[in-house]
Every structure is written in structure tokens, then in C-alpha cells.
N, CA, C and O atoms as a printed pandas DataFrame, in Angstrom:
     atom_number atom_name residue_name chain_id  residue_number  x_coord  y_coord  z_coord
0              1         N          MET        A               1    9.495   -1.479    5.657
1              2        CA          MET        A               1    9.875    0.128    5.985
2              3         C          MET        A               1   10.537    1.043    6.165
3              4         O          MET        A               1   10.256    2.143    6.639
4              5         N          ARG        A               2   11.951    0.425    5.599
5              6        CA          ARG        A               2   13.150    0.947    6.232
6              7         C          ARG        A               2   13.833    1.932    5.136
7              8         O          ARG        A               2   14.611    2.881    5.039
8              9         N          GLU        A               3   12.876    0.914    4.255
9             10        CA          GLU        A               3   12.881    1.527    1.964
10            11         C          GLU        A               3   12.451    3.203    2.117
11            12         O          GLU        A               3   13.292    4.003    1.708
12            13         N          ILE        A               4   11.491    3.611    2.549
13            14        CA          ILE        A               4   10.665    4.196    2.616
14            15         C          ILE        A               4   10.886    5.724    3.560
15            16         O          ILE        A               4   10.256    6.774    3.436
16            17         N          LEU        A               5   12.293    5.310    4.755
17            18        CA          LEU        A               5   12.618    6.545    5.074
18            19         C          LEU        A               5   12.907    7.803    5.301
19            20         O          LEU        A               5   12.830    8.684    6.157
20            21         N          GLY        A               6   13.279    7.573    4.197
21            22        CA          GLY        A               6   14.301    8.884    3.603
22            23         C          GLY        A               6   12.978    9.319    2.930
23            24         O          GLY        A               6   12.946   10.550    2.950
24            25         N          ASP        A               7   11.629    8.693    2.212
25            26        CA          ASP        A               7   11.258   10.020    1.534
26            27         C          ASP        A               7    9.806   10.437    3.047
27            28         O          ASP        A               7    9.142   11.393    3.448
28            29         N          LEU        A               8    9.963    9.357    3.274
29            30        CA          LEU        A               8    8.798   10.032    4.161
30            31         C          LEU        A               8    9.333   11.377    5.209
31            32         O          LEU        A               8    8.589   12.333    5.431
32            33         N          GLU        A               9   10.743   11.265    5.797
33            34        CA          GLU        A               9   11.306   12.192    6.120
34            35         C          GLU        A               9   11.130   13.686    5.140
35            36         O          GLU        A               9   10.942   14.884    5.354
36            37         N          ARG        A              10   11.244   13.149    4.445
37            38        CA          ARG        A              10   11.528   14.587    2.536
38            39         C          ARG        A              10    9.877   15.177    2.874
39            40         O          ARG        A              10    9.475   16.340    2.910
40            41         N          TRP        A              11    9.391   14.333    3.021
41            42        CA          TRP        A              11    7.985   14.673    3.051
42            43         C          TRP        A              11    6.885   15.713    4.142
43            44         O          TRP        A              11    5.799   16.288    4.213
44            45         N          ARG        A              12    7.989   15.437    4.761
45            46        CA          ARG        A              12    7.064   15.431    6.207
46            47         C          ARG        A              12    8.338   17.294    6.308
47            48         O          ARG        A              12    7.866   18.425    6.197
48            49         N          ARG        A              13    9.061   17.145    6.414
49            50        CA          ARG        A              13    9.972   18.671    5.880
50            51         C          ARG        A              13    8.873   19.568    5.545
51            52         O          ARG        A              13    8.417   20.520    6.176
52            53         N          GLN        A              14    8.473   18.965    4.189
53            54        CA          GLN        A              14    7.962   19.200    3.274
54            55         C          GLN        A              14    6.235   20.069    3.303
55            56         O          GLN        A              14    5.596   20.715    2.473
56            57         N          GLY        A              15    6.028   19.680    4.587
57            58        CA          GLY        A              15    4.480   20.156    5.274
58            59         C          GLY        A              15    3.692   19.187    4.529
59            60         O          GLY        A              15    2.564   19.670    4.618
60            61         N          LYS        A              16    3.551   17.728    3.603
61            62        CA          LYS        A              16    3.215   16.903    2.887
62            63         C          LYS        A              16    1.808   16.646    3.478
63            64         O          LYS        A              16    1.371   17.756    3.784
64            65         N          ARG        A              17    0.927   15.720    3.770
65            66        CA          ARG        A              17   -0.206   14.787    3.927
66            67         C          ARG        A              17    0.384   13.643    3.302
67            68         O          ARG        A              17    0.622   13.576    2.096
68            69         N          VAL        A              18    0.681   12.491    4.376
69            70        CA          VAL        A              18    0.643   10.720    3.584
70            71         C          VAL        A              18    0.400   10.076    4.468
71            72         O          VAL        A              18    0.342   10.192    5.692
72            73         N          ALA        A              19    0.204    9.109    3.499
73            74        CA          ALA        A              19   -0.685    8.083    3.932
74            75         C          ALA        A              19   -0.158    7.027    3.381
75            76         O          ALA        A              19    0.251    6.795    2.243
76            77         N          LEU        A              20   -0.257    6.082    4.870
77            78        CA          LEU        A              20    0.488    4.293    5.088
78            79         C          LEU        A              20   -0.462    3.534    4.663
79            80         O          LEU        A              20   -1.673    3.681    4.826
80            81         N          ALA        A              21    0.183    2.590    4.028
81            82        CA          ALA        A              21   -0.162    1.712    4.085
82            83         C          ALA        A              21    0.511    0.143    4.014
83            84         O          ALA        A              21    1.060   -0.261    2.989
84            85         N          ARG        A              22    0.432   -0.394    4.818
85            86        CA          ARG        A              22    1.135   -2.092    5.317
86            87         C          ARG        A              22    0.542   -3.211    5.423
87            88         O          ARG        A              22   -0.420   -3.373    6.174
88            89         N          VAL        A              23    1.113   -4.259    4.576
89            90        CA          VAL        A              23    1.074   -4.881    5.090
90            91         C          VAL        A              23    0.452   -6.046    5.814
91            92         O          VAL        A              23    1.096   -7.051    5.516
92            93         N          VAL        A              24   -0.532   -6.330    6.640
93            94        CA          VAL        A              24   -0.752   -7.151    7.580
94            95         C          VAL        A              24   -1.260   -8.518    7.889
95            96         O          VAL        A              24   -1.541   -9.161    8.901
96            97         N          ASP        A              25   -1.261   -8.654    6.893
97            98        CA          ASP        A              25   -1.829  -10.562    6.801
98            99         C          ASP        A              25   -1.150  -10.656    5.046
99           100         O          ASP        A              25   -0.625   -9.897    4.232
100          101         N          VAL        A              26   -1.541  -12.006    5.140
101          102        CA          VAL        A              26   -1.374  -12.632    3.853
102          103         C          VAL        A              26   -1.530  -14.546    3.913
103          104         O          VAL        A              26   -0.817  -15.397    4.444
104          105         N          GLU        A              27   -2.786  -14.637    3.114
105          106        CA          GLU        A              27   -3.286  -15.611    2.447
106          107         C          GLU        A              27   -2.614  -15.907    1.264
107          108         O          GLU        A              27   -2.415  -15.248    0.243
108          109         N          GLY        A              28   -2.203  -17.407    1.723
109          110        CA          GLY        A              28   -1.718  -18.349    0.143
110          111         C          GLY        A              28   -0.760  -17.702   -0.113
111          112         O          GLY        A              28   -0.158  -17.154    0.810
112          113         N          SER        A              29   -0.201  -17.527   -1.822
113          114        CA          SER        A              29    0.972  -16.711   -1.737
114          115         C          SER        A              29    0.679  -15.228   -1.956
115          116         O          SER        A              29   -0.462  -14.774   -1.866
116          117         N          GLY        A              30    1.679  -14.543   -2.228
117          118        CA          GLY        A              30    1.876  -12.822   -1.866
118          119         C          GLY        A              30    3.246  -12.728   -2.298
119          120         O          GLY        A              30    4.271  -13.401   -2.188
120          121         N          PRO        A              31    2.775  -11.309   -2.997
121          122        CA          PRO        A              31    4.129  -11.147   -3.545
122          123         C          PRO        A              31    4.998  -10.669   -2.375
123          124         O          PRO        A              31    6.215  -10.831   -2.467
124          125         N          ARG        A              32    4.339   -9.943   -0.997
125          126        CA          ARG        A              32    5.272   -9.095    0.196
126          127         C          ARG        A              32    5.091   -9.997    1.392
127          128         O          ARG        A              32    4.379  -10.998    1.475
128          129         N          LEU        A              33    5.424   -9.763    1.781
129          130        CA          LEU        A              33    5.556   -9.928    3.691
130          131         C          LEU        A              33    4.637   -9.100    4.439
131          132         O          LEU        A              33    5.029   -7.966    4.161
132          133         N          PRO        A              34    3.983   -9.020    4.956
133          134        CA          PRO        A              34    3.674   -8.212    6.394
134          135         C          PRO        A              34    4.596   -7.041    7.039
135          136         O          PRO        A              34    5.662   -7.350    7.572
136          137         N          GLY        A              35    4.239   -5.930    6.991
137          138        CA          GLY        A              35    5.153   -5.411    7.241
138          139         C          GLY        A              35    5.113   -4.134    6.074
139          140         O          GLY        A              35    4.925   -2.922    6.176
140          141         N          ALA        A              36    5.399   -5.089    4.872
141          142        CA          ALA        A              36    5.981   -4.764    3.333
142          143         C          ALA        A              36    5.030   -3.221    3.688
143          144         O          ALA        A              36    3.835   -3.095    3.956
144          145         N          ALA        A              37    5.905   -2.392    3.581
145          146        CA          ALA        A              37    5.073   -0.295    3.481
146          147         C          ALA        A              37    4.506    0.443    1.787
147          148         O          ALA        A              37    4.806   -0.215    0.791
148          149         N          MET        A              38    4.035    1.239    1.671
149          150        CA          MET        A              38    3.413    1.897    0.542
150          151         C          MET        A              38    3.715    3.040    1.259
151          152         O          MET        A              38    3.603    3.057    2.485
152          153         N          ALA        A              39    4.157    4.177    0.502
153          154        CA          ALA        A              39    3.464    5.513    1.292
154          155         C          ALA        A              39    3.144    6.533   -0.142
155          156         O          ALA        A              39    3.559    6.608   -1.299
156          157         N          VAL        A              40    1.973    7.358    0.890
157          158        CA          VAL        A              40    1.602    8.216   -0.917
158          159         C          VAL        A              40    1.359    9.219   -0.326
159          160         O          VAL        A              40    1.369    9.218    0.905
160          161         N          THR        A              41    1.048   10.450   -1.116
161          162        CA          THR        A              41    0.957   11.522   -0.905
162          163         C          THR        A              41   -0.644   12.269   -1.216
163          164         O          THR        A              41   -1.714   11.841   -1.651
164          165         N          GLU        A              42   -0.271   13.262   -0.856
165          166        CA          GLU        A              42   -2.018   13.987   -0.964
166          167         C          GLU        A              42   -1.734   14.204   -2.688
167          168         O          GLU        A              42   -2.455   13.620   -3.497
168          169         N          GLU        A              43   -0.618   15.098   -3.129
169          170        CA          GLU        A              43   -0.379   14.485   -4.768
170          171         C          GLU        A              43   -0.402   13.705   -5.481
171          172         O          GLU        A              43   -0.461   13.695   -6.710
172          173         N          GLY        A              44   -0.345   12.801   -4.584
173          174        CA          GLY        A              44   -0.651   11.139   -5.454
174          175         C          GLY        A              44    1.187   10.465   -5.839
175          176         O          GLY        A              44    1.438   10.007   -6.954
176          177         N          GLU        A              45    2.126   10.524   -4.865
177          178        CA          GLU        A              45    3.835   10.343   -4.931
178          179         C          GLU        A              45    3.712    8.971   -3.375
179          180         O          GLU        A              45    3.246    8.728   -2.261
180          181         N          VAL        A              46    4.887    8.307   -4.952
181          182        CA          VAL        A              46    4.222    7.307   -4.695
182          183         C          VAL        A              46    5.748    6.804   -3.501
183          184         O          VAL        A              46    6.805    7.224   -3.972
184          185         N          ALA        A              47    5.866    6.298   -2.619
185          186        CA          ALA        A              47    6.979    5.611   -2.012
186          187         C          ALA        A              47    6.822    3.991   -1.606
187          188         O          ALA        A              47    5.840    3.649   -0.948
188          189         N          GLY        A              48    7.831    3.002   -2.026
189          190        CA          GLY        A              48    7.212    2.124   -1.935
190          191         C          GLY        A              48    6.750    0.372   -2.339
191          192         O          GLY        A              48    6.806    0.397   -3.569
192          193         N          SER        A              49    6.469   -0.616   -2.066
193          194        CA          SER        A              49    5.514   -1.389   -2.722
194          195         C          SER        A              49    5.207   -2.092   -2.009
195          196         O          SER        A              49    6.121   -2.784   -1.558
196          197         N          VAL        A              50    3.125   -2.486   -1.213
197          198        CA          VAL        A              50    2.701   -3.687   -0.912
198          199         C          VAL        A              50    1.859   -5.046   -2.370
199          200         O          VAL        A              50    1.037   -5.958   -2.461
200          201         N          SER        A              51    2.718   -4.347   -3.088
201          202        CA          SER        A              51    2.864   -6.000   -3.310
202          203         C          SER        A              51    3.217   -6.295   -4.500
203          204         O          SER        A              51    2.692   -7.164   -5.195
204          205         N          GLY        A              52    4.361   -5.405   -4.881
205          206        CA          GLY        A              52    5.284   -5.831   -5.986
206          207         C          GLY        A              52    4.674   -5.423   -7.552
207          208         O          GLY        A              52    5.248   -5.767   -8.585
208          209         N          GLY        A              53    3.663   -4.790   -7.524
209          210        CA          GLY        A              53    2.883   -3.572   -8.211
210          211         C          GLY        A              53    1.701   -4.677   -8.784
211          212         O          GLY        A              53    2.084   -4.526   -9.944
212          213         N          CYS        A              54    0.888   -5.393   -8.888
213          214        CA          CYS        A              54   -0.002   -6.278   -8.799
214          215         C          CYS        A              54   -1.184   -5.238   -8.218
215          216         O          CYS        A              54   -1.984   -5.308   -9.151
216          217         N          VAL        A              55   -1.711   -4.424   -7.364
217          218        CA          VAL        A              55   -2.525   -3.713   -6.965
218          219         C          VAL        A              55   -1.661   -2.782   -6.019
219          220         O          VAL        A              55   -1.584   -2.879   -4.795
220          221         N          GLU        A              56   -1.002   -1.825   -6.867
221          222        CA          GLU        A              56   -0.345   -0.173   -6.301
222          223         C          GLU        A              56   -1.248    0.852   -6.764
223          224         O          GLU        A              56   -1.408    1.897   -6.133
224          225         N          GLY        A              57   -1.955    0.544   -8.043
225          226        CA          GLY        A              57   -3.046    1.546   -8.426
226          227         C          GLY        A              57   -3.518    2.118   -7.757
227          228         O          GLY        A              57   -3.361    3.299   -7.446
228          229         N          ALA        A              58   -4.796    0.681   -7.107
229          230        CA          ALA        A              58   -5.859    1.009   -6.233
230          231         C          ALA        A              58   -5.440    0.744   -4.366
231          232         O          ALA        A              58   -6.205    0.916   -3.417
232          233         N          VAL        A              59   -4.435    0.428   -4.342
233          234        CA          VAL        A              59   -3.570    0.821   -3.055
234          235         C          VAL        A              59   -3.504    2.228   -2.997
235          236         O          VAL        A              59   -3.550    2.677   -1.852
236          237         N          VAL        A              60   -3.370    3.396   -4.292
237          238        CA          VAL        A              60   -2.657    4.661   -4.201
238          239         C          VAL        A              60   -4.551    5.183   -4.303
239          240         O          VAL        A              60   -4.701    6.333   -3.888
240          241         N          THR        A              61   -5.670    4.608   -4.699
241          242        CA          THR        A              61   -7.053    5.028   -4.616
242          243         C          THR        A              61   -7.246    5.169   -3.046
243          244         O          THR        A              61   -7.373    6.233   -2.440
244          245         N          GLU        A              62   -7.244    3.623   -2.390
245          246        CA          GLU        A              62   -7.010    3.816   -1.307
246          247         C          GLU        A              62   -6.549    4.641   -0.292
247          248         O          GLU        A              62   -7.125    4.953    0.750
248          249         N          ALA        A              63   -5.384    4.986   -0.722
249          250        CA          ALA        A              63   -4.220    6.339   -0.011
250          251         C          ALA        A              63   -5.326    7.315    0.413
251          252         O          ALA        A              63   -5.727    7.785    1.478
252          253         N          LEU        A              64   -5.607    7.401   -0.735
253          254        CA          LEU        A              64   -6.171    9.270   -1.271
254          255         C          LEU        A              64   -7.038    9.184   -0.367
255          256         O          LEU        A              64   -6.860    9.704    0.735
256          257         N          GLU        A              65   -8.230    8.447   -0.715
257          258        CA          GLU        A              65   -9.556    8.215    0.452
258          259         C          GLU        A              65   -9.093    8.341    1.792
259          260         O          GLU        A              65   -9.461    9.210    2.583
260          261         N          CYS        A              66   -8.365    7.541    1.987
261          262        CA          CYS        A              66   -8.140    8.001    3.806
262          263         C          CYS        A              66   -7.567    9.382    3.392
263          264         O          CYS        A              66   -8.302   10.184    3.968
264          265         N          LEU        A              67   -6.891    9.885    2.884
265          266        CA          LEU        A              67   -6.298   11.303    3.906
266          267         C          LEU        A              67   -8.264   11.917    3.315
267          268         O          LEU        A              67   -9.124   12.265    4.124
268          269         N          GLU        A              68   -8.414   11.879    2.131
269          270        CA          GLU        A              68   -9.606   13.393    2.058
270          271         C          GLU        A              68  -10.492   12.596    3.091
271          272         O          GLU        A              68  -11.455   13.332    3.307
272          273         N          SER        A              69  -10.622   11.470    3.813
273          274        CA          SER        A              69  -11.949   11.696    4.629
274          275         C          SER        A              69  -11.582   11.556    6.212
275          276         O          SER        A              69  -12.382   11.499    7.146
276          277         N          ASP        A              70   -9.277   11.493    6.294
277          278        CA          ASP        A              70   -8.654   11.268    7.354
278          279         C          ASP        A              70   -8.865   10.525    8.718
279          280         O          ASP        A              70   -8.695   10.981    9.849
280          281         N          SER        A              71   -9.537    8.475    8.104
281          282        CA          SER        A              71   -9.699    7.372    8.400
282          283         C          SER        A              71   -8.882    6.777    8.377
283          284         O          SER        A              71   -7.761    7.189    8.076
284          285         N          ARG        A              72   -9.155    5.600    8.687
285          286        CA          ARG        A              72   -7.971    4.332    8.862
286          287         C          ARG        A              72   -9.008    3.537    8.196
287          288         O          ARG        A              72  -10.186    3.824    7.987
288          289         N          ARG        A              73   -7.993    1.935    7.752
289          290        CA          ARG        A              73   -9.557    1.319    7.178
290          291         C          ARG        A              73   -7.691   -0.162    6.954
291          292         O          ARG        A              73   -6.460   -0.170    6.961
292          293         N          ILE        A              74   -8.913   -1.070    6.800
293          294        CA          ILE        A              74   -8.550   -1.913    6.660
294          295         C          ILE        A              74   -8.746   -2.966    5.066
295          296         O          ILE        A              74   -9.733   -3.584    4.666
296          297         N          VAL        A              75   -7.391   -2.820    4.474
297          298        CA          VAL        A              75   -8.269   -3.261    2.858
298          299         C          VAL        A              75   -7.508   -4.859    2.418
299          300         O          VAL        A              75   -6.470   -5.323    2.891
300          301         N          THR        A              76   -8.555   -5.574    1.201
301          302        CA          THR        A              76   -8.148   -6.894    0.823
302          303         C          THR        A              76   -8.412   -6.233    0.028
303          304         O          THR        A              76   -9.079   -5.229   -0.221
304          305         N          PHE        A              77   -7.272   -7.498   -0.734
305          306        CA          PHE        A              77   -6.810   -7.806   -2.048
306          307         C          PHE        A              77   -6.389   -8.621   -2.476
307          308         O          PHE        A              77   -5.303   -9.039   -2.072
308          309         N          GLY        A              78   -7.258   -9.384   -3.782
309          310        CA          GLY        A              78   -6.859  -11.313   -3.651
310          311         C          GLY        A              78   -7.366  -11.021   -5.199
311          312         O          GLY        A              78   -8.011  -10.146   -5.777
312          313         N          TYR        A              79   -6.400  -12.822   -5.686
313          314        CA          TYR        A              79   -6.712  -13.336   -7.133
314          315         C          TYR        A              79   -6.476  -14.952   -6.433
315          316         O          TYR        A              79   -5.768  -15.348   -5.507
316          317         N          SER        A              80   -7.551  -15.726   -7.480
317          318        CA          SER        A              80   -7.255  -16.514   -7.112
318          319         C          SER        A              80   -6.159  -17.193   -8.041
319          320         O          SER        A              80   -6.030  -16.740   -9.178
320          321         N          ASP        A              81   -5.235  -18.419   -7.560
321          322        CA          ASP        A              81   -3.885  -18.042   -8.888
322          323         C          ASP        A              81   -4.396  -18.245   -9.713
323          324         O          ASP        A              81   -4.281  -17.152  -10.267
324          325         N          ASP        A              82   -5.097  -18.971  -10.530
325          326        CA          ASP        A              82   -5.823  -19.229  -11.998
326          327         C          ASP        A              82   -6.178  -17.464  -12.817
327          328         O          ASP        A              82   -6.087  -16.942  -13.928
328          329         N          GLU        A              83   -6.608  -17.093  -11.415
329          330        CA          GLU        A              83   -7.232  -15.668  -12.057
330          331         C          GLU        A              83   -5.559  -14.374  -12.188
331          332         O          GLU        A              83   -5.475  -13.379  -12.908
332          333         N          ALA        A              84   -4.326  -15.016  -11.062
333          334        CA          ALA        A              84   -3.576  -13.953  -11.415
334          335         C          ALA        A              84   -2.652  -14.720  -12.263
335          336         O          ALA        A              84   -1.471  -14.377  -12.214
336          337         N          PHE        A              85   -2.964  -15.657  -13.002
337          338        CA          PHE        A              85   -1.759  -16.570  -13.470
338          339         C          PHE        A              85   -2.911  -15.806  -14.766
339          340         O          PHE        A              85   -2.499  -14.661  -14.949
340          341         N          ALA        A              86   -3.716  -15.987  -15.348
341          342        CA          ALA        A              86   -4.534  -15.204  -16.344
342          343         C          ALA        A              86   -4.550  -14.025  -16.943
343          344         O          ALA        A              86   -4.535  -13.859  -18.163
344          345         N          VAL        A              87   -4.593  -12.863  -15.801
345          346        CA          VAL        A              87   -3.788  -11.358  -16.622
346          347         C          VAL        A              87   -2.368  -11.103  -16.076
347          348         O          VAL        A              87   -2.007   -9.951  -15.837
348          349         N          GLY        A              88   -1.744  -11.919  -15.921
349          350        CA          GLY        A              88   -0.100  -11.639  -15.259
350          351         C          GLY        A              88    0.303  -11.368  -14.834
351          352         O          GLY        A              88    1.181  -10.657  -15.325
352          353         N          LEU        A              89    0.268  -11.528  -13.258
353          354        CA          LEU        A              89    0.537  -11.866  -12.089
354          355         C          LEU        A              89    1.357  -12.788  -11.662
355          356         O          LEU        A              89    0.931  -13.825  -12.172
356          357         N          THR        A              90    2.414  -13.074  -10.941
357          358        CA          THR        A              90    2.789  -13.602  -11.102
358          359         C          THR        A              90    2.453  -15.408   -9.624
359          360         O          THR        A              90    2.966  -16.522   -9.523
360          361         N          CYS        A              91    1.170  -14.512   -8.725
361          362        CA          CYS        A              91    1.532  -14.998   -7.101
362          363         C          CYS        A              91   -0.514  -14.598   -7.676
363          364         O          CYS        A              91   -1.050  -13.674   -8.289
364          365         N          GLY        A              92   -1.123  -16.166   -6.895
365          366        CA          GLY        A              92   -2.424  -14.853   -5.815
366          367         C          GLY        A              92   -2.602  -15.176   -4.827
367          368         O          GLY        A              92   -1.653  -14.925   -4.085
368          369         N          GLY        A              93   -3.684  -15.821   -4.214
369          370        CA          GLY        A              93   -3.349  -15.008   -2.643
370          371         C          GLY        A              93   -4.521  -13.977   -2.579
371          372         O          GLY        A              93   -5.518  -13.550   -3.161
372          373         N          THR        A              94   -3.749  -13.871   -1.508
373          374        CA          THR        A              94   -4.611  -12.431   -0.963
374          375         C          THR        A              94   -4.083  -11.939   -0.306
375          376         O          THR        A              94   -3.118  -12.564    0.134
376          377         N          ILE        A              95   -4.335  -10.304    0.315
377          378        CA          ILE        A              95   -3.100   -9.345    0.863
378          379         C          ILE        A              95   -4.206   -8.837    1.732
379          380         O          ILE        A              95   -5.364   -9.154    1.458
380          381         N          HIS        A              96   -3.887   -7.916    2.968
381          382        CA          HIS        A              96   -4.795   -7.211    4.164
382          383         C          HIS        A              96   -3.892   -6.030    4.541
383          384         O          HIS        A              96   -3.143   -6.017    5.518
384          385         N          LEU        A              97   -4.021   -5.221    3.816
385          386        CA          LEU        A              97   -3.767   -3.920    3.813
386          387         C          LEU        A              97   -4.161   -2.609    5.465
387          388         O          LEU        A              97   -4.929   -1.665    5.654
388          389         N          TYR        A              98   -3.398   -3.136    6.056
389          390        CA          TYR        A              98   -4.271   -1.879    7.098
390          391         C          TYR        A              98   -3.142   -0.176    6.818
391          392         O          TYR        A              98   -1.946    0.111    6.866
392          393         N          LEU        A              99   -4.610    0.625    6.495
393          394        CA          LEU        A              99   -4.129    2.075    5.872
394          395         C          LEU        A              99   -4.404    2.927    6.660
395          396         O          LEU        A              99   -5.460    2.881    7.292
396          397         N          GLU        A             100   -2.995    4.476    6.890
397          398        CA          GLU        A             100   -3.869    5.748    7.813
398          399         C          GLU        A             100   -3.443    6.372    7.359
399          400         O          GLU        A             100   -2.640    6.214    6.439
400          401         N          PRO        A             101   -3.988    7.775    8.046
401          402        CA          PRO        A             101   -3.343    9.369    7.651
402          403         C          PRO        A             101   -1.877    9.050    8.712
403          404         O          PRO        A             101   -1.791    8.400    9.754
404          405         N          LEU        A             102   -0.367   10.158    7.573
405          406        CA          LEU        A             102    0.298    9.589    9.282
406          407         C          LEU        A             102   -0.315   11.468   10.020
407          408         O          LEU        A             102   -0.938   12.413    9.535
408          409         N          ASP        A             103    0.405   11.132   11.546
409          410        CA          ASP        A             103    0.197   12.194   11.878
410          411         C          ASP        A             103    1.528   12.590   12.474
411          412         O          ASP        A             103    1.896   12.110   13.546
412          413         N          TRP        A             104    2.457   13.699   11.608
413          414        CA          TRP        A             104    3.540   13.922   11.927
414          415         C          TRP        A             104    3.404   14.374   13.839
415          416         O          TRP        A             104    4.415   14.667   14.477
């Protein structure tokens, strides 16, 4: 979370709307531990990472939907170890994310 604080402060000063995605649980192996965070502006700017690249694109889509609907949600992404290896990912497992628009 600390790694994105500078970006969050800059975006706040600029008056940008931002959604925050945080890892809240991991089942099996996962690239990032609970607490890892990623922020997305309404323009699609990104800071941080919740999966080391495995599902970042899908998380951006979810974050933009949160901003559009002004809603909070839990989303889950998962692959078996065999599926993950087949598409070039280093880990299987399931990550659960909490997404919310930030209220400055």
C-alpha cells in the first residue's frame, strides 16, 4: 500500500476519481499477499499491483466499473496450478480483492 501513496496524493490534488483494489485473501499460491493494493483513476492510470501482472487488466476493468457505478465489491480471480502454467503464469491459486471508489 505504501508504494502507491505518492500517486494517490498526486491524484487527490488533481481532483481525480480513483478506485482502490486490495487483496483481502489468497487461497493456494498467489503472487501478492493480503494488503497488496492497486489504484486506478477514471482515466485508466494505474499504480501498484495486486497480482504481479496475472490479472491486472481485469482488475482495471473492475475498478473502472466501480467508479462508474459508485459501488464497492469483492471480486475473485483464480487458476489451478495446471491452468496457470499453461498460460505462462508462475502460480495458481485464487485471490480475492475488495474494490472501492476512494472518497477524498
